[in-house]
N, C-alpha and C positions, 0 to 999 in steps of 0.2 A: 481704190482702184483695184480691180481683179484682173490678174494676168491669165490669159487662156493659153493652155498648152495645145499645140497642134501635133498630134501623133503621126501625121502623114509627112511632116517635114523630113527631108532626107538628111538633114544635118542636125537631128534632134539632140545629139550629144555635145554639140559645139555652140558656143556663145556667138550670136550673130554680130556682136560688136568687136570681139577680139579673136574669134575662132578657137579659143581655148576650151578645155573641157568644162562644161557648165555644171557637172555633177548632179544632173537632174534625176531624181528618184523615179519619176514617171517614165522617162526615157529608158530607164533600166528595168522597167516592168514592176516597180514597187508602187504601193498606194501613194497618192499625192500628199497625204498627211504625214508621210515620212520624209518629205523633201526638205532640204535645208531652207528653202525660200518661204516656207509657211510662216506667216506672221511678220515677214520682212517688208518694210515699207521702202519702195524705190527712192533713190536720191532724186531731188527735184529735176535734174536734167538728164537722168539716166535713159529715159525712154524717148525724149524729145529729139535726140540726135540720130535715132535709128531710121533706116530706110523702110519704106512700106513693105518690102519683101521680108523683113525681119518680124513681121507681125505673127504672133503665135509661137515664136521661138523663145526659149529660155535663156536669159543672160546668166553669166557666171556671177558668183558673189561679188567679186571685185568690180565688175562693170555695173551691176545693179546698185551697189552702194557707192560707186565711183571712187573706190579705194585705189591707191597707186599700186600697180602690179610689180612684183620683183622682175628684174631683167630675165627674160627667158633664154638668152644666149648662153651657150656652154662652150 
């Protein structure tokens, strides 16, 4: 499966699943081959739970791999 980046998305720096920083290299103006996601295979359910408006937006590493995120509260 190939994920397509949509450079027109207004929230291109934010993961559509959790709203956290997705650390997307392309969104930062770098070549796609420099992004952390190159060669990463999405977890089986990572994309299934997304809404249609999330299409073309980059997930963060934790959501793409469905790792448990540390508590963001401070």
